[in-house]
Residue, then its C-alpha position, 0 to 999 in steps of 0.5 A: x500521475x494517480x496513486x490507488x490505496x485499496x481498502x476493504x472492510x475491516x481495513x486498519x486505519x493507519x495503513x490507509x490512513x496514514x499514506x492518504x495523508x502521506x501522498x497527499x502532501x504532494x502538491x503537483x497538479x498531476x499527482x492524485x491519490x484515489x481510494x479504491x475498494x469494491x463498493x462505495x463505502x468500506x468500514x475499518x476494523x475500528x468502524x470508520x467509514x471511507x468512500x471509495x473513488x473507484x472500484x478495484x477492477x479499475x486499479x490497471x488504470x492507476x500509475x501506483x497501487x498501495x494495499x492496505x492490510x487489516x483482517x478483512x484481507x485474510x478472506x480476499x486473499x482467498x476470494x477467487x472473485x475479488x482476485x480476478x478483478x485485480x489485473x496489475x501490470x508491474x512493468x508499467x505500475x508500482x505496486x507495493x503493499x502495507x503488512x498483511x496487504x502482501x497477501x494479495x500480492x502473493x495471492x496474485x503470484x506477484x511475490x512468488x520466488x520473491x523476498x517479502x516482508x509483512x505483518x507477523x501473524x500473515x507470515x505462515x499464510x505469505x509463505x504458502x503462496x511461495x514467498x520468501x518471509x523476511x523480518x524487515x521493514x521494507x523490501x523492493x524487488x524492481x517495482x514491487x514493495x512490501x512494508x511491514x509495521x505501520x509506521x513503515x508507511x513512511x518508507x512505502x510512501x517515500x518510495x513512490x514518491x521518489x520513483x515517480x517524482x525524485x528524491x527532493x519532494x520524496x525529502x520535503x514530504x517526509x521531513x514534514x511528518x517527522x516529529x520535532x528535532x528529526x525534520x522539523x523544527x519550530x524556526 
């Protein structure tokens, strides 16, 4: 099982690094997490650099795909060359997005006629892709999920883990990131 996190230049740091951390807390030999992109390195909106393991045209190889968000996504959702490289199949892949990452799902037609959530400033653009945007933290339609608000990453990652493994592993992983008193204890 391979989970692909899609990065690009000007991605929002927490929308790549938080899912990377959460998803890598799954300790199973068949579970891998990879960063996908269009070049060897991508730079976050704050200037951090992340190496890429695979190119986006290979996303169809992943079991699950998570699109990060950030200012850079607004160019990509209108970039036909970029969109042509992405070949996803929601009948066999789990597909999710963080905040404005939903713009890619919209541009690919995966959300047309569905409800979805996104970052508030991306709402009007997402609606142009014939999506009914709702103010919710997490929205699921079969194998496609959208999350809004950086901390909704735990909902999206938990959804991936539960759907691909089971609820027990999901609960164990999410418990490990909860604030003291809300999951972890000192004893």
